[in-house]
N, C-alpha and C positions, 0 to 999 in steps of 0.2 A: 503493501501499500505506500502509493506516497503521500508524504509528509504536507500538509495543505501550505503550510510558512514558509517551504522553498516556494510555493507558487506566486509570478508576480505576470498575472496575462498582458498582455499588450494587444489583443482584439477585444471586438464585442462579442463574438464565438467565445473565446476565451475565458471574457471576465464571466459569461452567461453559465459555463460547467463551473468556475470555480464558484460559481453563487448557490449553484446544484448543491454545491456537499457542504459549502457553511448555512447552507438551510438546512440539511436533512441533519447533520452531527449536532449545531445550535439550535436547532428548531426558530429557526430564526421567520421571521413575514418575509415574501419575497422579494417586498423593498430595500430590506436590511440589509436581505441578504446582499441583493446585487452593491445598493452602496458599500458595504462591508470590502469586495470583490476589485471593482472599482478603485481603491481607495490601494489596494492590496497591488494594483498596478502604475499607482502614483497620480489620480487623478482624487478629484476633490469627491466627488459620488459620480452615478451613472450616468445621473444627465449629462453634466461634464464628460465625463467620459465619450457618451455616444455624439457628441457635439461635437469634439475634438476630434476623435477616429473620424467620423461623418465627411468633415469639413476638411481633414488633412489640413489641420491651425499647426503649425510648422514649432511658434513660438512655445505652446502649449506641449504638444505632443516633447518636444524637448527638453518640459520643464519636469514632466511627466517621467520621461525615461531618469532624467538624475537622480528621481525618487525613488524609481526601481535597482539606482543603480546600487542605491546609499541603501537599500533594504537585500540586496541579495551580499553588500559588504559585512552588511550586522550579521547575517544568517553565515554568510562564512567564517566571520570571526566563533561565533554562538557552537556550529559544528566542529571545528579544531578544538574548541576550548573541552567542549564534551570527550573528544578523541582521548586528550593530554591527559585531563580526571581518570577516564575508564583507566588508561594505561599504568596510573600511578595506583588507583583500588587494586590493579590485578600486579603489582609492584611487589608489595605490601601485605595486603590480604592473607591469613595464616585459613581461618575459619568460614566457607563458603556464605554465612549468615553474618556475626559478631565478631570480632577480632578483638581481645582486652588486652592493652599494656598496661604497667604500673610502673615500671622504671621508670626511670625519669632519662637515660640514656635513649632504648628503648622508642620510650616516648618521641624524643625530637628525634630520630631517625625514621620513623613514622609518619611524622609530620611532614618533613623538608620536602620528600617530591610534590604537594599537592600546592608550593607556597610557590610568590612570582604577583607581579600585578596585574590582574587582570584574568586570570585561574581562577582565585579562588575568593571568598568573603566571609568574615570571620564576622561573630554574632554576641555580642558581649553581654552578659549577667542581665544590666537592667535597660540593656538599649542599645539599638545603634548599631554600626561594624563598620571594617573597611576589612582593603584586603593584604592580608600579612604576607611579607619578604621575606621574612627568615625567621628562625625559632636557633638559640643557640644555648649556653647553660647557664646560668646567674650565678654574679658571683653572690648574691644568698642564697643563702643553706637550704638545701629542699630544693627551690625552685627555678625556674626556667624563663627565659625573656621571648616572646613574640617580639617582632619587629615590625612596625609599618615607617617604610622610609627611615628617618632617623632614632626616631618615637620606640622605645623599649619600656611594651607590657609587660610588668614583670608576675609572676602566678604560681602558687605552690600545689601542681597537679596533685591529683589523690591516683586519677586512672584518665587513659585512652580509650576511646570506643570504636570503631569505625564498623558501622552500621551498611552492612554491601547487599543490596537490589543486586539481584544475577541477570534479570532482566530487563534491567536498565541501570546499567553501571553509573551515567553520570550524577542521578538521583544519590550516591552514596554520597555519608555524609560520617565525618569525624566530630564526635564526641568527649570532648574534656571537661571530665568532675572536678573540682579544687578542693583543696583543701584549705581551711579559713588560715591568713594572715596576717598577722597580730599590724596594727598601726603603727607608723614608723614614731610614731610619737612629736611629732614634727606640728602636726594642727592639734587641736584643742581635743582631749578623750570622748569617747563615743560609748555611751550609755548605752549597754546590750538588751538591757530589759527597754529599756524605750524604741532601741531598734526593732522589737517585733509589728510595733504598732503603725511603725510609717509605713501611708500608703501613694503622697503625693513623688510620682517618678523621680524627679530632679532629686530631692532630700535623701532619699534610696542607693542614686547611684553618687551621690556624696560621702554618703556610710559604705557602700561598698567596696569603693576606690577613693585611691590618690592621686594627686598630681603632683609629682616632685621635682628638684633638681638633685641628680647624684653627681655628686665632686668625688665619688671614688672614696674606697679606705672604707666602705658602708656607714658614710657620714653620707643626711639627706638634709636639704631647704625647702622653700618654702617657693610654691610656683612662681612666685611675681617675683623672685630672685633675678630669674630666667629673663623675662622684660626689664631689669631695667642694668642687667649687666653686669653688678656687681655685690658684692655682700654685704656690709655692709656703710663701706664708704667708697669712693670715688677714686679711693688710690688702690682699694680693695678688688681689683680683677675677680670673676669666675675665673676658672682655670684651665688652659685651652682642651683640657679632658671631659669637662661639666657636659651636661646632659639633660633633656628631660624624659622623665620615666610616669609612667601611671601603673603605681601597684592594683591590681586586682584584689581583692581584701575576703571575697568567695565567691559559688555562684557559677556558672558554668558558661563556658565559652563554645558554640560552633562551630565549623568551618563546615563550609558546602563549596559546589560548585560555581561560579558567579554564572553559570547559562544556563543553570538548572533552576529545579519552579520553585526552590524554598526561597531563593535568594528573586525573584518575579514578584512573587507579593507584598505590600507593603505593609500588612501587619504583622509581619515574619522583624521585623526592625524596631517591634516595641520588649522586645526581648521573652516571645510566647514560649524560644526553646527552651526559655530557666525555670516555667512552669511548667512545661510539659515531660522534661527529662528525656532519654535516646530511644525510649520507647514509647513513650506518646510522640515524638517527633516522627518514628516510625511509620505509627502508624496512620499519623495523620497524611503523611509522603504518601501511602499505599492509598487511601481514600481519593487524592491527586490524581495518582496516577493511574490508578482504573478508571477513573473520569478522562484522564486525555487519550488513552485504548478503545472508548465507545467506535464502534462502528461507523464509518463515515453510511455506510448505507441505513437504512431503514431495515 
């Protein structure tokens, strides 16, 4: 079965054929299916496509061709990213369904093949995400560092799980469960009893992580020191080896394929994985994949 995401029709007949498939697959009214198929071809809607193609309007057709080329480039990127992700899954998976690592060196080795800008997307415990570019041991005892460019996320792993989907390898994901990491003491101490009653996402994020300046030797300073460029006085500049770090104190980090289903859902950036756990994420993805596999034909 041809993936309809790869179809970018350039003729009225091609638009109509794609509209037939979209209509059956998504139960769309005919006019909405025609408009959706026309947009895949680079047009605003079916009326726009019919007029442009029928009149041979060169300017509109050239613009539509540019949009089709852009769509193809995006699809080529998605296909390449999925192939690379699948190869990484097969390179590290031990169990056909779930593989678990608990030692830091093994966790680092398992994560490394998935990293690189534009290949993966990491989801943080309280929301948001970023592409992880590197992983390394940390100078903090029992910790590792996940890098986003020059910014280091310091965390203490409990275990790493790779959830593998044999029938759809690009949807396989890494789930990193964290042990508690004690606050550095740079900021005001946090009341752990009060923490359990905090529901505001921003306040929870502040309590779940610390943004600091690492000056080496296990010494941290407030984040604002980085902005002003010195420690206490103008004549006391930050050492050249100083760097920004984010210490994740608790929670779960999920790493998914950049071109996968999970990264394409806006709600997942709210930290849903942290509440669901690895098993819950797997169940959610299985439901989404089943929906994606529904046949085009009635």
